[in-house]
N, C-alpha and C positions, 0 to 999 in steps of 0.2 A: 891478750895475744893468742890464747888458747882458742877463743870464740873466732878469731879471724881465720885460724888454721882450719877450724870445723868448717866454717863457710866456704872456705876454697876448695875442700874436699868434696862437699856437697855440689858446688858448681861443676867441678870436674866431672862428676858423676850424671849429673844432668846432662852436660854435653855428650858423654859417652852413650847415655841411652837415646838421646836425640839422634845421634849419628847413627845408631844401629837401626833405628825404626825410619829414618828419612828415606831411604830407597823405595820402600813399600808404599809410602804415602805419595812420593813424586810419581811412581808408576800409575798408580790409579788415576791421578790428577792428568798425567800425559795421555791414558787412554781415553779419557773423557773428551779431553781437548781434540784429539785425533779423530775421534767419533764425530764430534761436532764439525771439524772441518770436511770430514767424508761426506756427511749430510748436506752440508751447504754446497759442496762440489755438485754432487748428485742431483741437487735441487737446481742449481744453476744450469747443468747440462740439461736437464729435464725443460727447464723454462726456455732456454736457448732453442732446444729442439721443437718445442711447441711453437714458439715464434716463428722460427724459420718455417715450420709446417702452416702456420697460418698466413704467413706472407706468401708462400708457395701455392696455397688453396685459394685465397682470396684477393690477391693483388691483381688489379685489372690487366687484361692483356693490352689494354689501350693506356698504359702507364707511360707518361713522358717527361722527361727531364725538364727542368727550367730551361727553355731555349733562348730566353732573353737574360739570363743571370749577369752577364756582362753588363747590362744596361740598368742594374738595379736601382743606382743612385741617380738616375735621370728623372727629371720631372713626370714625363710621359712614359714611365716604366710600364705602367699597366696596361696602356695602349700598345707599346711596342711588343710586350709579351703577347697580346692577342694577335697582334698582325704576324708575329713569328710562328705562333702556333696554328694559325691559318694555312701556313705553307705545309703542313703536315698532310692536308687534305687534298685529295685529286679535284679537279675542276669538276668533273662529272662523276658523280657517286653511284649512279644507277648500275646495278648488277657488278660493281666493283667487289672488292674482297671484303665481306661483311663476316666477322667471326661468329660461329654458330653459339658459342659461349663467352660469357664475358670474363670467366676466369678458370682454374682448374678444379675448384669445388664443383661447379656446374658440369663441367666436362666429364670428371671421372666418378664423381657421387651422386650429384642431384639427377643427372641424365640417366641413371639406372633407376631411379625411383619415381621420376615423375612421367606424366603422360605428354603425348605430343602436343595437346592442346592447352598446355600449362601457360598462363598469362598470354593468353591468344590476343586480346583486344589492345589496339593500339592506344598510345597516350591520349586522353581526352584534352579538349581545349573549350573554349567557349562554344558551346554547341551549335551547329546549323543543322540539323535534322530538319527723337526729339530734337531731335537735332537737326532739321530740315535746313533751309537755306542760311547761309552766313552773310552777314551785310557789313560793308565798311562805308565810309563816308562817300566814297566815289563809285564802288561797284558792288553788284550783289551776286553771290555765287549761285549757279545753276547747275544741278546735277543732272547729267545726260547719260550716265552709265547705269545700266540696270544691276545695281550692286545685290550681292547675295544677301547680306545683312543690312538693316537699315542703319545708316550713320557710319558703318564701316565702309569709308570710300575705296574702291580699287581703282590702281592705275589703268589708263586707257589712252589712246592716241589723241582723244578730244576732250577737254575741259572747257567750260564757258562761265562767263559772268554776264550780265545784262548789257555790258559794254564790248567785250572782246571775246573772240574765240581763241583758245590756245591748243595749237595742233602740232604734235610731236614728230610724225613721219617725216624723215628726211630732214632731222634737226629740228629746231622749235621755231614756229611761225606765230606771231600775235597777229590776229585778224580782226579787222573792223567789219562785223557783218550788218550790212543796211542794204539789204535788196540789191538793186542792180549798182549802186554805189559801193559796195563791199570792196575792201582792199586789204592787203598786207601792210602793216605800219610798223612791223619789227621782226627781227629773226637773229637766231644765233646757231651755229653750227658747232658749238662745244659739245653737246649732248647729242645722244640717239636713244630712241626707244619711246615706250609709253611715257606718261606724266602724270602727275598729281599737282593739284593747285592748293596752296595753303589756305588756312580759314580767312586770312587777313587779304587775300588775293594779291600779295604783293611778291610771292614766290613761287616757282615752279620746280618741282622735283623731277628730274628725268631719270628714267630707269633704264640702264642698258643692260646687256648680258650679264656684265661683270662689274658694273660701277654705276655710281650714283651722281648726279650733277645737281648742286642747289644754284638756282638761277634768280637773280634778281630782276622783276618785271615790273617794279613800280613805276618806271619811266619805260612804257611799251616801246619807244623808239630807240632806246639805248640800253639794251639788256646786258648785264654783267654776270660773270660766273663767280659766286661767292664761296664754294666749297665743292670738293669733290672726295668720293670715297671709293677705293678699289677694293674688290673682293678676291679672295684667292679661287673661288668657285663662281658657278653660274647663279644668276639671281632667277629665282622661280615664281615669286609672288611679292608685291608691294602693295600695302594697305594703310590708310590714314585713318585714325580715329583722334578728333580733336587735333592736337599737335604732336601726336604719338605716332612715329613712324615704325611699322613693322614689316621687316623684309625678311623672307625665308630664301635660303640658298641651298645650293646643292654643289657638292664638290666630288667629282669622280675618281676613280682609282688612278694611279700611276705605276708604270712597270717597276718591278722591283729593283731593276738596275738603277732608277731615278731616286730611290729611297735612300737617304743619308740620315741616321738618328740623330747625328751631331749637327744637323742643319735642320731647323724646325720648319722651315718653308717647304720641304719637300713631302711632309706628311701631317701637319697641324694646319686647320685652317685659320685664316686671319683676315683682317682689312688693312687697308693702308690710308692714312689720313695725313695730309701735308707730309709725305715722305716717311712718316713713322708708322711702323706696323704695330699691330695690336693684336697678339694671339689668343685664342681661346684658353683659358686655363684649364689644366688637366682636370679639377674637380668639376668643370662645367660640361664635360664629355662623358655622355652615358652610353656604355657598349651594351648593344641589344645581343641577347643570346638566342641561338637557333641552332638547328641540327643540318650539317650538309656543307657546301662549300660557301664562302663568301667571296664576293668579288671585291677584294680589298680596296681600301682607300676610298670608301664612300661615306660621306657626311651629309646630314641634312641638318641645317642650321638656323635658328631664329636669332634676328638681331634686332635691337631696339635703339631708336635714335629720336632726337629732338629734331622735328620737321622744320623748324625755323631756322635751324643752325647746322643740322647734320651732326651734332654733337652726340658721340657714343654714350649709350647708357647701360647696356648689358647684353648678354648673349648667352644662348645654351645651344649645345649640339647632340646630335646621337650618331655613333659609328654603327652603321647597320648594314644587312645583306641585301642593299638595294642593288638590282643589277638593270634597272632601268634608267632613263635619262633624265625622268622628272621624279619629285616626290609631291604628293597631295597634300595641299593645305587647305584648312578651314579657319576662318578667323571670325570671332564674335567680338562684342564690346569688352569681354574680360578674359577671354580664353583662346588658346592657340590649339589646334588639333593638327597633328602631323601624321599622315598615314602613307605606309608604303607596302608593296606586294613583292613577294619573292617566291620562289620555288624552293621546296623543302622536303626531305625525305627522313622518316623516322622508322626506326625497328623497335619492335615491342621487346620486352624484357628477355623472352626466351629466344630472340633472333630468328623467329620463324615467321613473321609477318612483317612486310615493308609497306609502309603507308607514304604516297607521296601527292602533292598537289601545290596550289597557289594559296598562300595565306598573307595575312595583312596584319601589320602591329599598328596600332594606333597609340600616340603618345600626346598627352594633355599638359599643356602649360597654362598657368594664369599670368596676366600681366598686368602692370600699371604704367603711369608716365616715367617710372625709373628702373622698374625690376621686371624679371621673369623668373617665375617659380614652376618647378617641377610638381605636377599634381597626381600623375599616375598614368598607368598605361595597361593596354589589353591585347590579347593575341586571338584573332579570329580566323577560322579557315573558310574565308571568302575573299574575293578578289576587288580591292577598291582602287580604281585608277582614274577617278575624276572628283572635282571637289563637289559638285552637286550631288553626288551620292551620300553625303554627310550633312546633317543639321541637327541643331541642338535646340530644344524648347523646354523650358521648366526644368533643367537639370537633367533631361533625358536626351542622350545622343541617339538620333535615329539613322539607321544606315540601310540602304538598299545595293545589293550587289549579288553577282552569281558566284558560284562556288564550283570546284572541281577538285575530285580526290579519288585516288587510284589504290586499291588494296590488293597486294600481291602476296601469295603465299610461297614459302620455300618449297621448290619443285622435289628436290632430293636432299640428301644429308650434306650436298655440296654447297657452295656459296650462292648459287644463283637462283633468281626469282623469277616466278611466271610473268612472261610479258604481256599476257591477256588476263589480267587480274579484274576484280570488279571495280566499275568506274561509276563514281557518284557524280553527277552534274545536273545542278538547276540553281535556282534563284532563291534569294531569302531577304526579309526584310526584319531588322532587328531593332530593339529598343533597350539601350542599355544606360544605366544609371551611373552618372559620372562620380558619384561619392564612392560608391562601392565596387564600381565597374562589373557589377552583375546583370545578366541579361534579365530584363523585367517583361519583354515582351517579344514573340518572334511568330513569323509566319513564314513557310517554306514549300517548296513542291509546286509552286503555280505555273512556272514556265513551261511552255511546249517543249518537247523533246529536240533537242540539237540547236536551241537558240541560245542567245546570251543577251545580257542586258546592254541595251544601245543608248538609253538616256534615263535621268533620273530628275525630278524636280519636286522640292518640298514647298508646299504652301500651307503654313498653319498647321491644322491637324491632319491635312491630306499629303499624300505621297504619290506621285505619279510615274509610273514606270512603263517604258517601251522595251519589249524584247523582240529580237529577230534574228534569223539565220542569215549572214551577210558574206557575201563574196566580193571581194574587191574587183572593180572594174569589170563587173558582170555585164553580160549583154544578152543573154539568153535565159539565165535561171529567173523563175518568178519569185519575188521577195514578197512575203507576207509578215505580218506582226500583229499581236494585241497590244493594246495600251490598258494598263491597270490602274485603278484609284483605289488607294488603301485609306481607310479611315484610321488614324492612330490616336484618336481622343482618348481611347481606353487601352493603354498598351497591352493589357492582359487578355483582351478581346478583340484582336485585330480583324476587321472584315475588309471586304474587297469587291468591287465589281470591274467589268472589262467590257472591251469592244468586240471581242472575238475577233476573227481573223479580218485584218485589214490589209488591202494591198500596198505595198511599200513599207516603209518604216522611218522613224523620227530620230533624229541624232541629238536634237534639242527639244526641250519641252518648256513652255512658259505659260502662265495664266495671264490672260487679257479680257478684262470685263467678266462676262459670265460664262467665257470659254477658255477652252485649253488649246493653245496653239501649238503645232507641231512642225518642226523644220526638218526636212530630210529628203528623202528620194522616194521615186515611184517603183512600181512592181518589178520593172526590169533593170533598175539602176540606172537607166539612161535619162531620166527626168527629175529635175528638181521639183520637189513638192513642198507645199504649205498645206496643212490641214487644220482644220478647225472641229473640236469635239465639244461635246456638251453632255453633262451627267444627267441621266433620268433617275427615276426611283431604283431603278434594278440594273442599270447599265450605263456604259459611256458610248455614245453614238457620235459618228462623223455626220457634221452638217454642211460642210463644203470643203472643197479640194482645189487648189490653185497649181496647175503643172506647167513647167518650161523645159524644153529639150536642151540638155547640156552639151556643150561643143567640145570640152577639153575633159576627156577621162582616160587615166592611165592606171597602170597597176599601183602606183604609188599615191595617185590623187583621184578621188571620187569624183571631181567635177565640180564641186562645191565647197564653201568654207564649213568647216566643222567647228570654228571657234566662234562661240555665241556672241562675243563682243563685236563682232563684224555685222551684226544685224541691229539696225535701228529698229527699237520696239517702243512707240509711243501709246502707252495704255490709255492715257486719256483722249487721245484723237483716234485711237485704233488704227494705227499706221504702223506698216513694216517696211522697212527699207532695205535692200541688199545689192551687192554686187555680182553679177552673174554674166559669164560669157562677154567681158569687158563691155557691160553696160549695167549702169544703176538704174534699179527698177522701185518705184514706190508704190506699195498696194495697200488699199483700204480693208478692213475687214469688219466694218460697223454692220450690226444686226445679222452677223452670222453669215455674211456674203463677202466673197472676196471681189474686189474691183480695182483693176490696174488704173492708176492714176497718170503715171508716165513711165517712159523707159529712154534712158539717154546714155549714148555712148560715150565713154570717158577715156582720157589717157592717164595711166599711172605708172610711176617707176617702181613702187614696192607696196608692200602689204599696208593695211592701215587705213583703207579708205572707210570714211565715216559719213554720216548724215545728221541733219537736224532740221526739224520744222519750226518755224515761228512766223506769226502774222501774216499768213499767206504766201510764205517763201519757204522754199526747201533748199537749203544748202548741203552741197556735196563737198567734202573736204578730202582732197588727194594729194599724193606725193607727186605734183607736176608743178610745171612752171607758174599756174595760175594759184595754187594752193585751194581757191574757194570756187566753186561753181554755183551760183545762185539760180534756182528756178522758179519761176510764177507759177503758182498752183491753186486750185480749187478743190479742197477735200470735201466739200459739200455739207 
């Protein structure tokens, strides 16, 4: 009992001492806690202040909100966002408001310590400084189109077998061509446009501006439509390799008021087969970047079909700043190249130099019977607007084009640039490796001042280029040109020779025997001209010229066709056939001399007049009541 009392007294004593000492202990602890809180608050304030300062200093003046946030759950959200952001830009940006500085750091700090020439150079780009005849039991296919790539068959108004001619102008006509006994044996008005004939010679694919028709011609007297594909855009090119049909299509912009993001028809490319629409998946749409304005709603698409059924296989498309009505396509046995040219403006980092000009993007796809696969792309500061300006050989893409670039400096501290800046204008031949997309060969600066590239043709390791200064419908200005021949056998050491000054110019070039044939106009622009060139050791020389006065010249029409397919080029018999002044003319160029064989006036209702020579007869195919005009000829 005594021990228990003692323990209780000690416990009370401990509580007393603890009670007396606690206020001091708690006060020190509270002070330490308060100090930590103050330190954290100060650090937070400093951090917030620094963050705010950094945002104020470095946040770009061009910061935009997500203008398409409401469509974030849509399949085509990325595409919609691109189109909505495009609305932020003016259609014409030249001398519009360009901020001198990108942010406040440049404006208030860096501007005080940097020189005026800081970051003066504009952004750099890629520098510019077996297949023969197919047979069936009944017919043998005969290719009459001068295709750019062997075995890659291009659509044309005329296709032949040893039995029938298939002619597409004004609907499809199947014609038995047999001298004076020639006759139309069958026809169909379902399709319009150029045609392709399948390997088995039993089907014709007719290519209209916005549709494909598959026509069964196994019974020439009873043609039946087997299938039809409708495109939301315009067909630019149709090619056949084996039974693989490659279609390139272009879809131009629609006004903003016509775009409804809930209705895919208004902004996504599609095809329609048997009433069913097939849209390009969002993952197969590649948006190409650029600086400046984009003419919205421009797509370039590549479609793959089975030629025997028009069964859809695959598609890829690019959304790009194309502001022209066509896109340039070049197709080989395993690759598809799409090129488009556009105007672009670029500011250097310090906003003191404005560079503008015409540029071209090239997108490469590989393909097989079932699939299209993206392989790469490159941007060039040159102007590609014709398929003959591109050619691939041994993995090297060769390009011949002219370029235009203007560099202007800011004339004051204000927002405007010198209108009379330095202009760079000339021509270039490039060799680009299609694996690395690096330039492995280049030659430039060869074009005379004031001219532009008028025609290009690649033949093996050679590249022919004609340049000229051309004024439409000119009647008094003298036109001259040089024709250049480039040797590309060693891309790192490109050499060339040329004709020097030649009167007139050639809008088409093609090799025929040992000669180069130029098709174009004479020195005043009033004469149609055929010219034969031949290479010597050190030059290209003109050996003969054929001229004919043109009757119909207007500001929009030069008086003759610049569509190379309109000309009949028989490289075996040295024949050239063409329509001019409502007359069809056949000319021989054997042994380097032009000789007119016949000239015949014809009636035709639309474009697409074609010719073909066989066994002493020349056949003219035209969209008239007869469809075929046989002419007995002696070609010597």
